[in-house]
The first five atom37 places (N, CA, C, CB, O) and aatype in JSON, in Angstrom:
{
  "aatype": [12, 0, 10, 5, 3, 12, 7, 7, 18, 9, 1, 9, 3, 11, 0, 10, 10, 9, 12, 9, 9, 9, 7, 7, 0, 9, 13, 1, 10, 19, 18, 7, 18, 10, 0, 6, 16, 9, 2, 13, 0, 2, 6, 19, 12, 19, 10, 5, 11, 11, 5, 11, 19, 0, 9, 11, 10, 8, 9],
  "atom_mask": [
    [1, 1, 1, 1, 1],
    [1, 1, 1, 1, 1],
    [1, 1, 1, 1, 1],
    [1, 1, 1, 1, 1],
    [1, 1, 1, 1, 1],
    [1, 1, 1, 1, 1],
    [1, 1, 1, 0, 1],
    [1, 1, 1, 0, 1],
    [1, 1, 1, 1, 1],
    [1, 1, 1, 1, 1],
    [1, 1, 1, 1, 1],
    [1, 1, 1, 1, 1],
    [1, 1, 1, 1, 1],
    [1, 1, 1, 1, 1],
    [1, 1, 1, 1, 1],
    [1, 1, 1, 1, 1],
    [1, 1, 1, 1, 1],
    [1, 1, 1, 1, 1],
    [1, 1, 1, 1, 1],
    [1, 1, 1, 1, 1],
    [1, 1, 1, 1, 1],
    [1, 1, 1, 1, 1],
    [1, 1, 1, 0, 1],
    [1, 1, 1, 0, 1],
    [1, 1, 1, 1, 1],
    [1, 1, 1, 1, 1],
    [1, 1, 1, 1, 1],
    [1, 1, 1, 1, 1],
    [1, 1, 1, 1, 1],
    [1, 1, 1, 1, 1],
    [1, 1, 1, 1, 1],
    [1, 1, 1, 0, 1],
    [1, 1, 1, 1, 1],
    [1, 1, 1, 1, 1],
    [1, 1, 1, 1, 1],
    [1, 1, 1, 1, 1],
    [1, 1, 1, 1, 1],
    [1, 1, 1, 1, 1],
    [1, 1, 1, 1, 1],
    [1, 1, 1, 1, 1],
    [1, 1, 1, 1, 1],
    [1, 1, 1, 1, 1],
    [1, 1, 1, 1, 1],
    [1, 1, 1, 1, 1],
    [1, 1, 1, 1, 1],
    [1, 1, 1, 1, 1],
    [1, 1, 1, 1, 1],
    [1, 1, 1, 1, 1],
    [1, 1, 1, 1, 1],
    [1, 1, 1, 1, 1],
    [1, 1, 1, 1, 1],
    [1, 1, 1, 1, 1],
    [1, 1, 1, 1, 1],
    [1, 1, 1, 1, 1],
    [1, 1, 1, 1, 1],
    [1, 1, 1, 1, 1],
    [1, 1, 1, 1, 1],
    [1, 1, 1, 1, 1],
    [1, 1, 1, 1, 1]
  ],
  "atom_positions": [
    [[-25.07, 0.9, -23.53], [-24.95, 1.13, -24.93], [-24.24, 0.03, -25.73], [-24.28, 2.38, -25.13], [-24.6, -0.31, -26.85]],
    [[-23.25, -0.49, -25.11], [-22.47, -1.5, -25.77], [-23.25, -2.8, -25.9], [-21.18, -1.72, -25.03], [-22.93, -3.63, -26.75]],
    [[-24.27, -2.99, -25.05], [-25.02, -4.18, -25.19], [-26.46, -3.99, -25.75], [-25.07, -4.84, -23.89], [-27.31, -4.89, -25.69]],
    [[-26.69, -2.81, -26.29], [-27.99, -2.54, -26.86], [-28.19, -3.35, -28.2], [-28.15, -1.0, -27.09], [-27.26, -3.49, -29.0]],
    [[-29.38, -3.83, -28.37], [-29.84, -4.56, -29.66], [-28.97, -5.79, -29.88], [-29.74, -3.59, -30.98], [-28.63, -6.08, -31.02]],
    [[-28.6, -6.53, -28.85], [-27.83, -7.7, -28.97], [-28.69, -9.04, -29.04], [-26.89, -7.74, -27.8], [-28.2, -10.12, -29.38]],
    [[-29.95, -8.86, -28.71], [-30.87, -9.98, -28.75], [-30.52, -11.14, -27.83], [0.0, 0.0, 0.0], [-30.29, -10.89, -26.65]],
    [[-30.46, -12.38, -28.29], [-30.23, -13.51, -27.51], [-28.79, -13.62, -27.02], [0.0, 0.0, 0.0], [-28.53, -14.5, -26.2]],
    [[-27.86, -12.82, -27.42], [-26.48, -12.97, -27.13], [-26.11, -12.09, -25.94], [-25.65, -12.63, -28.34], [-24.93, -11.99, -25.6]],
    [[-27.06, -11.47, -25.3], [-26.73, -10.47, -24.25], [-25.93, -11.02, -23.1], [-27.97, -9.88, -23.71], [-25.07, -10.32, -22.57]],
    [[-26.19, -12.26, -22.69], [-25.5, -12.86, -21.56], [-24.01, -13.06, -21.95], [-26.16, -14.23, -21.16], [-23.14, -12.73, -21.15]],
    [[-23.73, -13.55, -23.08], [-22.31, -13.71, -23.5], [-21.71, -12.37, -23.67], [-22.17, -14.54, -24.8], [-20.55, -12.19, -23.3]],
    [[-22.4, -11.4, -24.22], [-21.79, -10.08, -24.41], [-21.46, -9.43, -23.13], [-22.68, -9.2, -25.19], [-20.44, -8.75, -23.02]],
    [[-22.36, -9.63, -22.1], [-22.11, -9.02, -20.8], [-20.85, -9.66, -20.15], [-23.38, -9.2, -19.87], [-20.03, -9.0, -19.5]],
    [[-20.75, -10.93, -20.35], [-19.58, -11.6, -19.8], [-18.28, -11.15, -20.46], [-19.74, -13.1, -19.95], [-17.27, -10.92, -19.8]],
    [[-18.33, -11.04, -21.78], [-17.15, -10.63, -22.53], [-16.74, -9.15, -22.23], [-17.42, -10.81, -24.05], [-15.56, -8.83, -22.17]],
    [[-17.73, -8.31, -22.04], [-17.43, -6.91, -21.73], [-16.78, -6.76, -20.36], [-18.71, -6.08, -21.8], [-15.84, -5.99, -20.19]],
    [[-17.3, -7.52, -19.4], [-16.77, -7.47, -18.07], [-15.28, -8.06, -18.03], [-17.72, -8.26, -17.12], [-14.4, -7.52, -17.35]],
    [[-15.08, -9.17, -18.79], [-13.77, -9.78, -18.93], [-12.75, -8.76, -19.64], [-13.92, -11.14, -19.76], [-11.58, -8.68, -19.28]],
    [[-13.22, -8.1, -20.55], [-12.33, -7.18, -21.23], [-11.95, -6.05, -20.28], [-12.99, -6.64, -22.51], [-10.78, -5.68, -20.23]],
    [[-12.85, -5.49, -19.55], [-12.59, -4.44, -18.64], [-11.68, -4.87, -17.49], [-13.88, -3.92, -18.12], [-10.68, -4.21, -17.18]],
    [[-12.06, -6.02, -16.84], [-11.1, -6.5, -15.82], [-9.79, -6.96, -16.35], [-11.69, -7.61, -15.07], [-8.75, -6.69, -15.74]],
    [[-9.8, -7.64, -17.45], [-8.53, -8.05, -18.08], [-7.55, -6.89, -18.42], [0.0, 0.0, 0.0], [-6.34, -7.02, -18.29]],
    [[-8.14, -5.78, -18.85], [-7.35, -4.55, -19.22], [-6.75, -4.04, -17.88], [0.0, 0.0, 0.0], [-5.59, -3.63, -17.85]],
    [[-7.46, -4.06, -16.88], [-6.97, -3.54, -15.55], [-5.86, -4.44, -15.07], [-8.13, -3.49, -14.46], [-4.78, -3.95, -14.72]],
    [[-6.08, -5.76, -15.06], [-5.1, -6.7, -14.56], [-3.85, -6.67, -15.42], [-5.69, -8.09, -14.51], [-2.74, -6.7, -14.88]],
    [[-3.98, -6.63, -16.76], [-2.86, -6.7, -17.72], [-1.92, -5.47, -17.43], [-3.41, -6.68, -19.26], [-0.7, -5.6, -17.45]],
    [[-2.53, -4.31, -17.17], [-1.67, -3.15, -16.83], [-0.93, -3.34, -15.66], [-2.42, -1.94, -16.67], [0.23, -2.92, -15.64]],
    [[-1.46, -3.99, -14.56], [-0.79, -4.16, -13.38], [0.44, -5.13, -13.61], [-1.76, -4.67, -12.33], [1.59, -4.87, -13.25]],
    [[0.06, -6.21, -14.23], [1.14, -7.27, -14.53], [2.24, -6.64, -15.38], [0.51, -8.54, -15.31], [3.42, -6.84, -15.1]],
    [[1.87, -5.9, -16.39], [2.84, -5.32, -17.29], [3.82, -4.31, -16.54], [2.09, -4.59, -18.44], [5.02, -4.25, -16.79]],
    [[3.22, -3.58, -15.67], [3.95, -2.63, -14.83], [4.85, -3.28, -13.94], [0.0, 0.0, 0.0], [5.96, -2.79, -13.75]],
    [[4.46, -4.43, -13.31], [5.32, -5.18, -12.45], [6.5, -5.8, -13.21], [4.52, -6.24, -11.76], [7.65, -5.73, -12.77]],
    [[6.19, -6.41, -14.33], [7.26, -6.92, -15.15], [8.23, -5.95, -15.6], [6.76, -7.56, -16.27], [9.43, -6.19, -15.57]],
    [[7.73, -4.79, -16.05], [8.63, -3.73, -16.52], [9.59, -3.25, -15.38], [7.79, -2.53, -17.06], [10.78, -3.04, -15.61]],
    [[9.04, -3.1, -14.21], [9.87, -2.68, -13.09], [10.92, -3.7, -12.68], [9.01, -2.37, -11.94], [12.06, -3.37, -12.36]],
    [[10.46, -4.99, -12.69], [11.32, -6.07, -12.31], [12.48, -6.3, -13.35], [10.48, -7.34, -12.13], [13.61, -6.58, -12.98]],
    [[12.15, -6.16, -14.63], [13.17, -6.41, -15.65], [14.15, -5.13, -15.6], [12.47, -6.63, -17.18], [15.36, -5.28, -15.74]],
    [[13.6, -3.93, -15.41], [14.41, -2.76, -15.34], [15.39, -2.83, -14.15], [13.53, -1.54, -15.23], [16.56, -2.46, -14.28]],
    [[14.89, -3.32, -12.97], [15.68, -3.48, -11.76], [16.79, -4.56, -11.97], [14.75, -3.87, -10.56], [17.92, -4.38, -11.53]],
    [[16.44, -5.66, -12.65], [17.42, -6.68, -12.96], [18.51, -6.14, -13.87], [16.75, -7.89, -13.59], [19.68, -6.45, -13.66]],
    [[18.15, -5.35, -14.85], [19.14, -4.75, -15.76], [20.13, -3.78, -14.96], [18.37, -3.95, -16.91], [21.34, -3.72, -15.18]],
    [[19.5, -3.07, -14.07], [20.32, -2.08, -13.24], [21.3, -2.92, -12.42], [19.37, -1.15, -12.24], [22.46, -2.52, -12.3]],
    [[20.9, -4.02, -11.86], [21.7, -4.8, -11.0], [22.89, -5.36, -11.87], [20.83, -5.95, -10.33], [24.05, -5.31, -11.44]],
    [[22.59, -5.87, -13.06], [23.62, -6.37, -13.88], [24.63, -5.37, -14.32], [23.05, -6.99, -15.01], [25.81, -5.69, -14.42]],
    [[24.2, -4.12, -14.59], [25.12, -3.06, -14.89], [26.06, -2.66, -13.69], [24.31, -1.87, -15.35], [27.25, -2.4, -13.86]],
    [[25.5, -2.62, -12.56], [26.29, -2.35, -11.35], [27.28, -3.49, -11.12], [25.37, -2.17, -10.11], [28.42, -3.22, -10.75]],
    [[26.88, -4.77, -11.33], [27.83, -5.82, -11.12], [29.02, -5.69, -12.14], [27.1, -7.2, -11.27], [30.19, -5.83, -11.77]],
    [[28.69, -5.44, -13.37], [29.76, -5.28, -14.39], [30.75, -4.16, -14.03], [29.13, -4.97, -15.77], [31.97, -4.27, -14.18]],
    [[30.12, -3.07, -13.54], [30.98, -1.9, -13.17], [31.89, -2.24, -12.0], [30.11, -0.66, -12.8], [33.03, -1.8, -11.96]],
    [[31.4, -3.04, -11.02], [32.21, -3.49, -9.91], [33.27, -4.48, -10.33], [31.34, -4.08, -8.87], [34.34, -4.49, -9.72]],
    [[33.03, -5.33, -11.35], [34.09, -6.25, -11.77], [35.16, -5.46, -12.5], [33.53, -7.38, -12.68], [36.35, -5.74, -12.34]],
    [[34.75, -4.47, -13.29], [35.74, -3.63, -13.94], [36.58, -2.89, -12.94], [35.1, -2.66, -14.87], [37.8, -2.82, -13.09]],
    [[35.95, -2.34, -11.92], [36.63, -1.53, -10.89], [37.63, -2.47, -10.2], [35.59, -0.9, -9.83], [38.77, -2.07, -9.96]],
    [[37.21, -3.73, -9.88], [38.16, -4.58, -9.18], [39.3, -5.02, -10.05], [37.46, -5.77, -8.62], [40.42, -5.19, -9.57]],
    [[39.04, -5.22, -11.34], [40.22, -5.51, -12.28], [41.16, -4.38, -12.35], [39.75, -5.81, -13.71], [42.37, -4.6, -12.46]],
    [[40.68, -3.19, -12.28], [41.55, -1.98, -12.46], [42.51, -1.85, -11.22], [40.63, -0.64, -12.61], [43.66, -1.42, -11.34]],
    [[42.0, -2.22, -10.08], [42.77, -2.08, -8.88], [43.76, -3.18, -8.56], [41.88, -1.95, -7.79], [44.56, -3.1, -7.62]],
    [[43.68, -4.23, -9.38], [44.62, -5.35, -9.14], [45.91, -5.14, -9.91], [43.98, -6.71, -9.54], [46.82, -5.97, -9.83]]
  ]
}
C-alpha cells in the first residue's frame, strides 16, 4: 500500500521504506543501550560520592 501508484520511483521508495523500518529498529536498540549505560554511570557516580562523604565523616 505504501508503494502503490509511485510510478518510476518504486525502486527508491522500496529502499527508503526498508531503511526506515530497519533504522527504526536499530535506533531503538542503540537508544536503549545508551540509556542504560548513562543511567548505570550516574548510579556509580552517586555511590562514589556517598562513599567519599562516608569516609570524611569517619575521619
